[in-house]
Every structure is written in C-alpha cells, then in structure tokens.
C-alpha positions in Angstrom: 16.2 130.1 52.0 16.1 127.3 49.3 17.8 123.8 50.5 17.0 121.7 47.4 19.5 119.6 47.8 19.4 119.1 51.5 15.6 118.3 50.6 16.4 115.3 48.3 18.3 113.5 51.2 14.6 113.0 52.9 13.8 110.7 50.1 16.7 108.4 50.0 16.0 104.8 50.0 12.5 105.5 50.2 11.6 102.0 48.5 13.4 100.5 51.7 10.3 99.8 53.2 9.0 97.0 50.3 9.7 93.8 51.0 8.8 91.6 48.7 11.5 91.0 45.6 10.9 93.0 42.6 10.0 90.9 39.5 12.1 92.6 36.8 15.7 92.8 37.0 15.8 95.8 35.5 14.2 97.7 38.3 15.7 95.5 40.5 19.0 96.9 39.8 17.8 100.4 39.3 16.5 100.6 42.9 19.7 99.5 44.2 21.8 102.2 41.9 19.4 105.0 43.5 21.9 106.6 45.9 25.2 105.4 44.4 24.2 106.1 40.5 20.9 107.9 40.3 21.8 108.6 35.9 22.3 104.7 35.9 19.2 104.3 37.7 17.2 106.9 35.9 18.2 105.1 32.5 17.3 101.3 33.6 13.9 102.6 34.9 13.3 104.4 31.8 14.4 101.2 29.6 12.0 99.5 32.1 9.5 101.5 32.1 9.2 101.2 28.1 8.4 97.6 28.3 4.7 97.2 27.7 4.1 94.3 29.3 4.5 95.8 33.0 2.4 95.0 35.1 0.7 98.1 37.5 3.5 97.0 40.5 6.2 97.3 38.3 5.1 100.1 36.1 4.5 102.3 39.2 7.4 101.2 40.6 9.8 102.5 37.6 7.9 105.8 37.8 9.0 105.9 41.5 12.0 105.4 40.6 12.3 108.0 37.6 10.6 110.5 40.1 12.9 109.9 42.8 16.2 109.8 40.6 14.9 112.9 38.7 14.4 114.5 42.0 18.0 113.7 43.1 19.1 114.8 39.7 17.8 118.0 40.2 15.4 117.7 37.1 12.3 119.6 38.4 10.2 119.2 35.6 11.0 115.6 35.1 10.2 114.8 38.5 6.5 116.8 37.8 6.5 114.8 34.9 7.1 111.3 36.2 5.6 112.0 39.6 2.3 112.9 38.3 1.7 110.1 35.6 2.7 107.8 39.1 -0.3 109.5 40.4 -2.5 109.1 37.5 -2.5 105.5 38.4 -1.6 104.7 41.8 -4.8 104.2 44.1 -5.5 105.0 47.7 -4.9 100.9 48.8 -2.7 99.3 48.2 -0.3 101.6 46.3 -0.9 104.4 49.5 2.4 104.2 50.6 4.0 105.1 47.3 1.5 107.3 46.5 2.4 109.5 49.9 6.0 109.0 49.1 5.5 110.6 45.2 3.3 113.5 46.9 5.8 114.6 49.1 8.6 114.7 46.3 6.4 116.3 44.3 5.5 119.2 47.0 9.1 119.6 47.4 9.8 120.3 43.8 6.6 123.0 43.8 7.9 124.3 46.5 11.8 124.6 45.1 9.7 126.5 41.6 8.4 128.8 44.3 4.6 127.5 44.1 3.9 127.4 47.3 0.2 126.8 46.8 0.7 124.1 44.5 3.4 122.9 47.3 0.4 122.9 50.2 -2.2 121.1 47.7 0.6 118.1 47.4 1.3 117.9 50.9 -1.7 118.3 51.9 -3.0 115.1 50.1 -0.2 113.1 51.3 -0.6 114.5 54.9 -4.7 113.5 54.6 -3.1 109.7 53.1 -1.2 108.9 56.6 -4.4 108.6 58.1 -5.3 105.4 56.0 -5.8 102.1 57.5 -3.2 101.0 54.8 -0.5 103.2 56.3 1.2 100.9 59.7 2.0 103.1 62.5 5.6 101.9 62.0 5.9 103.9 59.3 7.6 106.7 60.6 10.3 107.8 58.6 7.5 108.7 56.1 5.1 110.2 57.9 8.2 112.4 59.1 9.1 113.5 56.2 5.6 114.5 54.9 5.9 116.5 58.4 9.4 117.9 57.6 8.3 119.1 54.2 5.1 121.0 55.6 6.8 122.6 58.2 9.5 124.1 55.3 6.4 124.7 53.5 5.1 127.1 56.3 8.8 128.1 57.2 9.0 129.6 53.6 6.0 130.9 53.8 7.0 132.8 57.0 4.3 131.0 59.3 7.1 130.1 62.1 4.5 128.9 64.6 2.9 126.4 62.5 6.2 125.6 60.7 7.5 124.7 64.4 4.5 122.2 65.3 5.3 120.5 62.1 9.4 120.4 62.5 8.3 118.8 66.4 6.1 116.6 64.8 8.9 115.2 62.4 11.3 115.0 64.8 9.3 112.9 67.2 8.4 110.5 64.1 12.7 110.3 63.2 13.0 109.6 66.8 10.5 106.4 66.9 12.2 105.5 63.7 14.3 102.6 63.5 15.7 103.2 59.7 19.3 104.7 59.7 18.2 107.5 56.9 16.3 108.9 59.8 19.7 109.8 61.4 20.1 112.3 58.6 16.8 113.5 58.4 16.3 114.2 62.6 19.3 116.6 62.0 17.9 118.9 59.1 14.5 119.2 61.2 16.5 120.3 64.2 18.2 122.9 61.4 15.4 124.2 60.3 13.4 124.4 63.7 16.5 126.5 64.4 15.8 128.8 61.4 12.2 128.8 62.4 13.2 129.7 66.1 15.2 133.0 64.7 12.3 134.0 62.7 10.7 134.5 66.3 13.3 135.8 68.4 14.1 133.0 70.4 17.7 132.7 70.2 18.6 130.8 73.0 16.1 127.8 72.0 17.8 128.2 68.6 21.0 127.8 69.5 20.3 124.6 71.2 18.2 123.0 67.8 21.5 124.8 66.3 24.2 121.9 68.5 21.5 119.6 68.1 21.5 119.7 64.1 25.5 119.2 64.6 26.6 115.8 63.1 29.5 113.2 64.2 30.0 110.8 61.2 31.5 108.3 64.1 28.5 108.2 65.6 26.4 107.5 62.6 25.1 104.0 61.6 25.7 104.5 57.8 28.2 106.7 56.0 26.6 110.5 55.3 25.8 111.0 52.0 28.4 113.1 50.1 28.5 116.7 50.9 26.1 116.6 53.6 28.6 117.1 56.5 29.7 120.0 55.1 26.6 121.9 53.9 24.9 120.9 57.3 28.3 122.8 59.1 27.8 125.6 56.7 24.2 126.2 57.6 24.9 125.9 61.5 27.3 128.7 61.4 25.6 130.4 59.0 22.5 130.3 61.9 24.9 131.3 64.8 26.0 134.3 62.2 22.4 135.2 61.9 22.0 135.1 65.6 24.6 137.1 66.3 23.4 139.8 63.9 20.1 140.0 65.4 21.5 140.1 69.0 23.5 143.5 67.9 27.0 141.8 67.3 27.6 142.6 63.6 31.6 142.3 63.9 31.4 138.9 65.5 28.6 137.9 63.0 30.7 139.2 60.0 34.0 136.7 61.1 31.8 134.0 60.7 29.8 135.0 57.4 33.3 135.7 55.5 35.0 132.7 57.1 31.6 130.6 55.5 32.5 132.6 51.8 36.1 131.5 52.5 35.6 127.9 52.5 33.0 127.9 50.0 35.3 130.0 47.5 36.1 127.0 45.2 32.7 124.9 45.4 29.2 125.6 43.3 27.3 128.9 44.4 24.2 127.6 46.1 21.8 130.4 46.6 20.5 129.3 49.5 23.9 130.0 51.1 25.7 132.9 49.3 22.4 135.0 49.2 21.6 134.2 52.8 25.1 135.5 53.6 25.0 138.7 51.7 21.6 139.6 53.3 23.3 139.3 56.4 26.3 140.8 55.8 24.0 144.1 54.3 22.3 144.4 57.6 25.5 143.9 59.6 27.3 147.0 57.6 23.9 148.6 58.4 24.3 148.5 61.5 28.0 149.3 61.9 26.6 152.7 59.7 29.1 151.2 56.6 27.0 152.2 54.1 29.2 151.6 51.2 29.8 148.2 52.2 26.1 147.8 52.8 25.1 148.8 49.2 27.8 146.5 48.1 26.1 143.4 49.6 22.7 144.3 49.6 23.1 144.8 45.5 24.3 141.5 45.3 21.9 139.4 47.5 19.4 141.1 45.3 21.1 140.2 42.4 21.1 136.8 42.8 17.4 137.0 43.9 16.4 138.4 40.6 18.4 135.8 38.5 16.9 132.8 41.2 13.4 134.1 40.3 14.0 134.5 36.7 15.5 130.8 36.4 12.3 129.5 38.7 10.3 131.5 36.4 11.8 130.2 33.4 11.1 126.8 34.8 7.9 127.2 35.3 7.3 128.9 31.9 8.6 125.3 30.9 6.2 123.6 33.0 3.5 125.5 31.3 4.3 124.6 27.7 4.6 121.2 28.6 1.4 120.7 30.8 0.3 122.6 27.3 1.6 120.3 25.0 0.3 117.6 26.9 -3.1 118.4 27.2 -3.2 119.0 23.1 -2.0 115.8 22.5 -4.3 114.3 24.9 -7.2 116.4 23.4 -6.3 115.1 19.7 -5.9 111.6 20.8 -9.3 112.0 22.4 -10.7 113.0 18.8 -9.0 110.7 17.1 -10.3 108.0 19.2 -14.4 109.9 18.9 -13.7 109.7 15.1 -12.8 106.1 15.5 -16.2 105.7 17.6 -18.1 107.4 15.4 -17.0 105.6 12.1 -17.5 101.9 14.0 -21.0 103.1 14.9 -21.8 104.3 11.5 -21.0 100.8 9.9 -22.5 99.2 12.9 -25.7 101.1 12.7 -25.0 100.9 8.8 -25.2 97.4 8.9 -28.4 97.2 10.8 -30.1 100.0 8.4 -28.7 96.9 5.6 -30.1 93.8 7.2 -33.8 96.0 8.2 -34.0 96.8 4.4 -32.8 93.4 3.5 -35.3 92.1 5.7 -37.9 94.5 4.9 -37.2 93.3 1.1 -37.6 89.6 1.8 -40.9 90.4 4.0 -42.6 92.3 1.1 -41.7 89.6 -1.6 -43.2 87.0 0.6 -46.6 89.2 0.7 -46.3 89.8 -2.8 -46.1 86.1 -3.2 -48.9 84.9 -1.0 -51.0 87.6 -2.4 -50.3 86.0 -5.7 -51.4 82.7 -4.7 -54.3 84.1 -3.5 -56.0 85.5 -6.3 -54.9 82.2 -8.3 -56.8 80.2 -5.9 -60.0 82.5 -6.3 
C-alpha cells in the first residue's frame, strides 16, 4: 500500500528542533507557514533561495523548506530536485540533523515512485548518520521517523520480519519523545505494524496493534492535521476487514469493505485504500464462490494498479529527463569554464613568452653593444 499522504505527516515541523532564530524574515515566515499554508511557504522560501547573498545556513534552510513543502504538496520531482541540492551543500558535521531529515524525505519520495532500492540507499545513509556524535540522544522524533520509513520500505518489499523490528524501534523512540508530533507518528507506526503482523498471519497481535493505532482527538495535546483522523480510522477498518477475510469470514469482511467505500464515495480516490478494498473484495467473493463478482473486483483492482504503475513510470521518466537536462547543463557549464581556463592560460603563457622574447632581445642587444665596444677598443 502506498501511504504517501500519511507518510508526509512525519515531516511536519521538522525544524522545530532548531533553537536559534532565523536571520532572514522570509525564511522565518516560510517556516511558520509550512503546516498551515505549504504553498505560500514554498513561495517565500523560493524567493529567499534566489537571494544570492544567502549564507550557507540560510541557503540550506531555504532548500529544506522547499523540499518539505514540495513533499506536503505531493510534488515528488520538486522534492528530489531541492532535496538533492540540499544534500550537495550539507556536510556531516553541523548540518547532520538537517541532512538526516532530507534523506528521510527523499527516501519517502523514492518509495512513492516505487524505486525501492533507491529508497533504501537514502534511508541507510540517514540511519548511518544517526550514530554521529552530532546527533543528541534526545532527538527521538527524527530517529523514530527514519526507523518508521525503513520499516515501510521493508514492508513494501514483503520482508515483514525486518519491517516489524523497525516499526518497534520507531515506536520506542516516539514513546520517549517529548515532541507532540510523536503522538501522531506513533499511531501510524502502530497501524503499519498491524499490517506487517497480518502479513505474518499473527492476527491476535495484529488486532492489538490496530487498536493502539486508534485516535482520540480529545486525548491529543495538539489538534490532529486535517483528514488524519478519518484516514487513520479508514486504514484501521481496512486492516480489520483483511483479518476477517484471512480468518475465513468473507461476509463480515465485505460488510466493512462496502462501508468504507460508502463513506469515501464523495472523497478523492486513493489507490492505497480503494485498491486494497477491491483486492480483498475479489478474494472474499472467491471464497464465496461468486466468480462473477470476483472477476468484477479483480478487474477493478488490476485496472487501478496498472494506472498507478503508469503514473509512477511517467514520473520516473520525467525524473530521468530532468536529470539528463541537468547533466547536459552542468557539462556545458564545465566546458565553458574549461574554454575560459584555456583562454586565460593561453593569454598568461603568451605574455610570459612575449616577456621572455623581449628579455632575450634586450640581452642580445646588450651583447652586441658590448661586442661593438670591445671591437672599438682593440
């Protein structure tokens, strides 16, 4: 399942750890608006980024905001553009925390594009940096986010054993975190731990984990993001329906699945919900030996999967095209610099040669003059 919007919640307020005030007013305002108005936050950060007088810290901050808001606005190609630019200027010392966050966002984005190996490369780098001396033990939220994303990566790869170990690591970090955002992220970790347990057919433990994933807005120390509660409850119901199906109770499972579709009738379709519903419905009707409805929902499922794959492939092709254009632009820039260097070198060595010729000419003149004087004295 592709929980792109849910995963983006992990990076809400990632710069809340920074304690120093930002010197640039645009960046300060952009940071405050990241959650409430990511589009305006992006615009302000982009304006700041174009300022040629930005120092290293502010440039990295602007790139982080551009990366994070692109993530929230679901613009994966922009996430990759700004995120990789941020990584190019970030170091492993003072920038280590920001680098970890950006690696996490990039890993999540490559996961959305179904580039699992690329995802793992970025998340492995982030996990390696977590052991850096620059990373304080108190940074539980960031650590939990990276462990959660690694769990999701292994979950997509159907390696539920490793996925479970990372979900448990994430949950432990969120429990120890004093950041209110951990209250949201731990619910997501419990939810996906439940789905990983379903993969392993550990239905009792899976049900317990799904119960822990439930949300109660009255118990939260801060308001939940828009639509989070509804989506979380939908995924929990989906997990319960999946368990009922696996336990050989297709009728009860179908009741829950049709209720999910009814509630989502007027909402934008999400392939991580509708596709899962259609797949389970197809399996349930196969159990009930209703081949007509099995075929109907299986075709819906395959149609949506095919559309999702084509969408991901189109984005990957655009990414390749962007990277090729950037490579050609950099190559042209390097060529121009090389030509300029040759021209400067030619001028420099030309002047040296002229100087040496002039010096040789003057020396020869002196030699001839001296020879003439010697001849006159004989």
